[in-house]
C-alpha positions in Angstrom: -57.0 -20.8 33.0 -56.0 -19.9 29.4 -55.0 -22.8 27.1 -51.3 -22.7 26.2 -50.6 -22.2 22.6 -48.2 -24.9 21.4 -46.1 -25.5 18.4 -46.4 -28.6 16.1 -43.6 -31.0 16.6 -40.9 -30.3 14.0 -41.8 -26.6 13.6 -40.1 -25.2 16.8 -37.8 -22.9 14.9 -40.6 -21.2 12.9 -42.7 -21.0 16.1 -39.9 -19.2 17.8 -39.4 -16.9 14.9 -43.1 -16.1 14.8 -43.2 -15.4 18.6 -40.1 -13.2 18.3 -41.6 -11.1 15.5 -44.8 -10.7 17.5 -42.9 -9.6 20.6 -40.6 -7.3 18.6 -43.8 -5.6 17.3 -44.9 -5.0 20.9 -41.6 -4.1 22.7 -39.0 -3.5 20.0 -35.9 -5.5 19.2 -34.1 -4.4 22.4 -37.0 -5.3 24.7 -37.5 -9.0 24.3 -36.0 -12.0 25.9 -35.6 -15.6 24.8 -37.6 -16.6 27.9 -40.6 -14.5 26.8 -40.3 -15.8 23.2 -40.4 -19.4 24.5 -43.4 -18.6 26.7 -45.3 -17.2 23.8 -44.3 -20.2 21.6 -45.6 -22.5 24.3 -42.3 -24.2 25.0 -39.9 -24.4 27.9 -37.5 -21.6 28.5 -34.6 -23.8 27.3 -36.3 -24.8 24.0 -35.0 -21.8 22.0 -31.4 -22.9 22.6 -32.1 -26.0 20.4 -32.0 -23.6 17.4 -30.5 -20.3 18.6 -27.3 -19.8 20.7 -28.7 -16.5 22.1 -31.1 -13.7 21.4 -28.7 -12.1 18.8 -28.8 -15.3 16.8 -32.6 -15.2 16.9 -32.5 -11.6 15.8 -30.2 -12.5 13.0 -32.6 -15.2 11.8 -35.5 -12.7 11.8 -33.3 -10.3 9.8 -32.3 -13.0 7.3 -35.9 -14.0 6.9 -36.8 -10.3 6.2 -34.0 -9.8 3.7 -35.1 -12.9 1.8 -38.7 -11.6 1.7 -37.5 -8.2 0.6 -35.4 -9.6 -2.2 -38.2 -11.7 -3.4 -40.6 -8.7 -3.3 -38.1 -6.6 -5.3 -37.7 -9.3 -7.9 -41.4 -10.1 -8.2 -42.5 -6.4 -8.4 -40.9 -5.8 -11.7 -41.3 -9.2 -13.3 -44.0 -8.0 -15.7 -42.2 -4.7 -16.5 -40.4 -4.8 -19.8 -38.1 -1.8 -19.3 -35.2 -1.9 -16.8 -36.0 1.5 -15.5 -39.6 0.4 -14.8 -38.3 -2.7 -12.9 -36.0 -0.5 -10.8 -38.8 1.9 -10.0 -41.1 -1.0 -9.1 -38.4 -2.5 -6.9 -38.2 0.8 -5.0 -41.9 0.8 -4.4 -41.7 -2.8 -3.3 -39.0 -1.9 -0.8 -41.3 0.7 0.9 -44.3 -1.7 0.7 -42.2 -4.4 2.4 -41.3 -2.0 5.2 -45.0 -1.1 5.7 -46.1 -4.8 5.6 -43.2 -6.1 7.8 -42.2 -3.3 10.2 -40.8 -5.7 12.8 -38.5 -7.4 10.2 -37.6 -4.0 8.8 -36.6 -2.7 12.3 -34.4 -5.7 13.1 -32.9 -5.7 9.6 -31.6 -2.1 9.9 -31.7 -1.1 13.6 -30.4 -4.2 15.5 -26.7 -4.7 16.0 -26.4 -8.0 14.2 -23.8 -9.4 11.8 -24.5 -9.0 8.1 -25.6 -12.1 6.3 -25.7 -13.5 2.8 -29.4 -12.6 2.6 -28.8 -8.9 3.0 -26.1 -9.0 0.4 -28.5 -10.7 -2.1 -31.0 -7.9 -1.7 -28.4 -5.3 -2.4 -27.0 -7.3 -5.3 -30.6 -7.3 -6.8 -30.6 -3.5 -6.6 -27.1 -3.3 -8.1 -28.1 -5.6 -10.9 -31.2 -3.4 -11.7 -29.0 -0.3 -11.8 -26.5 -2.0 -14.2 -29.4 -3.0 -16.5 -30.7 0.6 -16.5 -27.2 1.8 -17.4 -26.8 -0.7 -20.2 -30.2 0.4 -21.6 -29.2 4.0 -21.4 -31.9 4.9 -18.9 -29.4 5.9 -16.2 -26.1 7.6 -16.6 -23.0 5.5 -16.9 -20.2 5.4 -14.4 -19.9 3.6 -11.1 -23.1 1.6 -10.6 -22.4 1.3 -6.8 -22.9 5.0 -6.3 -26.2 5.0 -8.1 -27.3 1.9 -6.2 -26.5 3.6 -2.9 -28.4 6.7 -4.1 -31.5 4.7 -4.9 -31.3 2.7 -1.7 -30.8 5.8 0.4 -33.8 7.3 -1.2 -36.3 4.5 -0.7 -34.9 3.6 2.7 -35.4 7.1 3.8 -39.1 7.0 2.8 -39.5 3.6 4.4 -37.8 4.6 7.6 -39.8 7.8 7.9 -43.0 5.9 7.2 -42.4 3.1 9.7 -41.4 5.7 12.3 -44.7 7.5 11.5 -42.8 10.7 10.7 -44.5 11.4 7.4 -47.6 13.5 7.2 -49.2 10.7 5.3 -51.0 8.1 7.4 -52.5 5.5 5.0 -50.5 3.0 3.1 -51.9 4.4 -0.2 -50.8 7.9 0.6 -47.3 6.7 1.6 -46.9 4.6 -1.5 -48.1 7.5 -3.7 -45.4 9.7 -2.0 -42.8 6.9 -2.5 -43.6 6.8 -6.2 -43.3 10.6 -6.4 -39.9 10.5 -4.8 -38.7 7.7 -7.1 -40.0 9.4 -10.2 -38.5 12.8 -9.3 -35.2 11.7 -7.8 -33.6 9.2 -10.2 -30.9 10.8 -12.4 -32.6 9.6 -15.5 -31.0 10.3 -18.9 -33.9 9.3 -21.0 -37.4 9.1 -19.4 
């Protein structure tokens, strides 16, 4: 008989999140149950209800974790970059890298029917802030920063979504990121490269 994997007392919520992410990777966000998450975490089938009212709340927690990681990756990617446009481009590449590194999170963040959270607003605010910095520096045209932020988001999200769905002709992470950099370089409406 196989030994049951158990969580360390006090870490139930993280154990459930980890089990949910693993299960989402195998069966998708529509195909998992709290009972199976509990089984994989090595706890009773009622244990998830100590932290999550239902599976949608668990999915929302997975998405919130993903948005926090995405935001951190976008901020960290351009930290060493002196020019605002360089930081924006690095954030775009970080977005695609995140989707490749965390496809389960990415799927839940954008495909599951869950309520928006403060975490996803923070990630978009980071993008919007980068756009405004580029406009102030004269690297992007003036005007409504929201439109440019939506353009940039649509562009990198499209690459990330195609990559995670394995719809691009590129199969390796390196090839996909090279393509993402090409798209970012060629698509931004830059006024002064």
